[in-house]
N, C-alpha and C positions, 0 to 999 in steps of 0.2 A: 606787910601789908602797906608802908611808907611808898613806894612806890607809885606813881600817875598811874591809875589804869583808865581805859576806855571804854565807853560808854557809847553806843548806834544805836538809833529807836526810841523815843522819850513821846510817847503815844500813849494810851489807855492802860496798857500796862506798865511800858518800861518810865514811864516818870517814875511814877513812885517804890518802883524796884531801884531805880537809882538816889531816889531820896532814902532808902533803906540805906542803901550803901552808903553813901554819905553821913549818915547821923550814925554808924557805925565808924567813923573814921577814916573810911578808908580816900582819900586822895582820888573823883575824879576829874578823864579831862570825857567832856561830850558833845554829843553832836546830833541834830534832827532840823528836817528839812523847818519845821515851825520852829519860828527865832521867840515866839514866846516863851513855848515851853522849855527852850536852851535858856531864856533868861533867868527862868523861872529858877533853875538848878544854880546860876551862875550866884544867886543872889542869896543863897545856901553854902553856896563856897563852893560849887562846881569851878571848874576854866573850861571855856567852851572853843574848841578846837576844828578846823579841817580834818576831814577823814586823813590827807595825808599827813596830818600833824598828829594824829593818833593811834598812824601806822610808825610813826616814828622814835615818838617818846612813849608812848605805853605797848610792856612787856605783856600787860593780861588785856585783851578789849572783849568786852561782851555786845554781841547782837541782838534787836529784839525787832521783827518789822514783818510788814505785812504779807512779804509772799519769799517764796525761793527766788524767782529773776533777779528782785533788789536786792539779796543776799550778796546774788552776786555779783552785779554791777557794784555795788558798796565796797565788798574788798576787791575785786578784781578787772577792775575796769580801769586805764588808762587815770593816770594822776591818784586813784583813791589806796584805800588800804596798805596793799601788797606792793604800790609799788614804793612804798619805805619801810615796812617793816620790818626787823631784825629777826636771826634765825634764832632758837631757844621764846619764841613770842609763843602765845598758846591766845586764839581765838574757840571761845565759848558761843554758841549758836544758839539761839531760843527762842527763836522763832518756829511757829508752828509749816515743818515745809514736808515732804517725803522720802523718804529712806534713802532715795536714788540720790536727789537733791544733796544732800549730806552727806555721802559719798562723796560726791565729784567734789565739793567743798575739801574735803578731807586729804585728796590725792594731791588735788592742785598745793596745797598749803605745804604736805608734807613735797614737798617736791622744791621748797622752801624753806627747810626747817624750822617749819613753824608747827608746834603740834593744832590740838582739833576736838571739839566734845560739839556736838548734838545734845543739848537739856530743854528743851520745852517743856512750859510749867503747866499747871492744875491751880485751878483755886478762881483765878477770876479775878477781878481791882479788888472786893473787898479783901481777900488775902495777898494783895500786894500791898495795898497800904497797912497792911498791919504788917508784914513781913513775917506771913503763913504757907507761903506759896509751895507744892510741891513739884518738884523737881525730877525727870525721865532724863535718863542720862544716855550715853552711849559715848564710845569713844574710851582711850587706854587706861588703863591701873591707876598708874602713877599718876599721869595726868590729870581724873578726876583725884583721885588723894589730894595732889596738889593742889586744886579750885576747892576745895572742899569748903574752908573758909568761909571761901564767897556767898557760896551757897546755904550756907548756916545766916549771917547774914541777911539773908532776901525771904529766907522759907524755913518750915519748921520740919521738913523733911527732903530729902536728895538721896536717890539711888540707882548706883549703875547695874544697867539691866543684864549690857555688852558690849557686842561693839559696837564701829561706829553706822548709825541710821540705827539702830536698835531703842533708843529714845523718841527718835521720828515716829518709829512704828508703834511706841507705846501711847503717845499723844494721840494718834489717828483715832487709834480703838478709844480714847477715853473720850475722845471728842465724838464718836460711836452712839459712844455710854447715854451719855450725856442728853446728846442732842436727840438722841432717839428718847427718853426719858423724859426730855421737855414736851415733846411732841403726845407721849403718851400722858401724861401732868392735864395738859391742853383739850385734847380728846375727851376724859372725862371729866373736868369741868364743862367743860361746854354742855355735855350731855348731861349733865347735873343741873345744871343751872335753867338746862331749857324743860329740866321735868318738873320746875319750882321751887329745888331746892336753892338754900344758900350757901351757896361755894364758900365762903368763908368759916363754914361752920361743917361743911361735908372735907372740908382742908382738916379744920381740929382733929373731926372724928377720926380719919384713913394715918393720920401722920406717926400717932404711937403706934401703928400693927404693921404687915407685913408693907405694906403698900408704903412706909415711911423712907426718904433716903434724905440725902442732902438735898439735891434737886429740888425734891420737892416745899423741902423747908425754903431752900432760896428762891425757888419762882414764882408760887404760887399766889404771894402775897403783893406782888409784884404784876401777877397778871391781874387781882383783882381790886387794886388802886390803880389798874392801867396807867401802868408806870412802865413803861418801855425805855426809857433813859439807860442808856449801852452800858455793861460792865463788859459783857460782852457782845459786839456786834455781829446782825445777823451774815451780813457780807464778810467776817472774817471764817465765820461757821461754815458760811456757804462752803468758801475757799476750801478750806478744811474736809469738809465731806466732797467736794470735788475729789479733791486731794488722796482720799479713802476708796474711791471707785477708781483710780486711775491704778490706782496701787495694789488695789484686790484684784486688778483684773487681768494685772503679768502676771502674777499668780497665779492662776487661775483659783481664785475665791469667787462663790455666788455672792452678793449683798443685799439680798432683797429686797428687806424694811429698810439697807443703807439710800438703795436706790426711789424708793418709795421717797422718804426725807427731804433728797435731791429736788426732789419734783415739786413736794412742798415748799422750799423756800426756792427756786425757780419761780413759782408763783404770787409769793411775797416780796421776790424782786418784781417781779409786773408792776403790783399792788402799790409799792413805791418805799418798801419797807425795810430796808438795806439794812438802814440806820436804827434803826430799834434795836434794844438788846434783843437777844438770842432768845426768851422767853414769851416775845412779843409773836413766833411760832404758832400761839391759840388764836389769832386775830385771823390766819390762815381758814383754823375752823370755824370761829365765829361766824366769817361770811358763808361759808354751807351751811352753816345751822338759822343763818338769820336770828344771831343773840350774841348781848356780849357776857360777859361774865365778869359780874360787880354782883357785893352784896346785896340781900332782897330787901328792895324798899328804897334803894338809890336810883 
């Protein structure tokens, strides 16, 4: 673990994940378009490097980027990572992309003698900060076992689901469950508020029963506090649900609830809420009911 490791993408999730690696003693070379994020990591001991420098100097390279097109560009455009990467290196893409995009990366990298894992994460910014993310991984078992120590630095669990693309499929399933849960919490709290109940007390009353969930605990209080500072932006989740629909349609799986969720997110986009946390989905239901979810008396 003394060799330099590459880390590309220092956004809401990537920056705290990179910090966890540094805290665990992993030497890092980092890259991001946001120079302030790069500088923040450099102060903590990382080295700033270009994409071609990361390819040349790092045998293990992590990426966590906004979408599959950007992942492809960073890895395969002329002058970027794969122009200089060495045979025997490993790339771990932690971005939320489609399984087809993951499989495309793996095939291109295999021709270069480079191993690949798709390893998207769940847990949001809070778990990225405290190093307790869950990794959903697709790829070869021997590669997964070799990279496991890195996953342990950034997360509390990592599971190999199957072959390449299966990590990305699992992430899509995760995003369906999370975002539909947020929509359900939103709809319920809007109804309770409009009926005259205090949504905080409604939340406290139901959280210990069958309706209780990690999503409810993570998002209800933020909705009630009107705190939509992004831990997971609606824009990113909208992209994920679009990927869900594209993947589902390709394999002939109807997704009626996810399709409705996609339209809810599109409406939030039109209303200028793309950069809100996905707990901000509540604002769609509030607009329909002409009420805001707040503690009674506020």
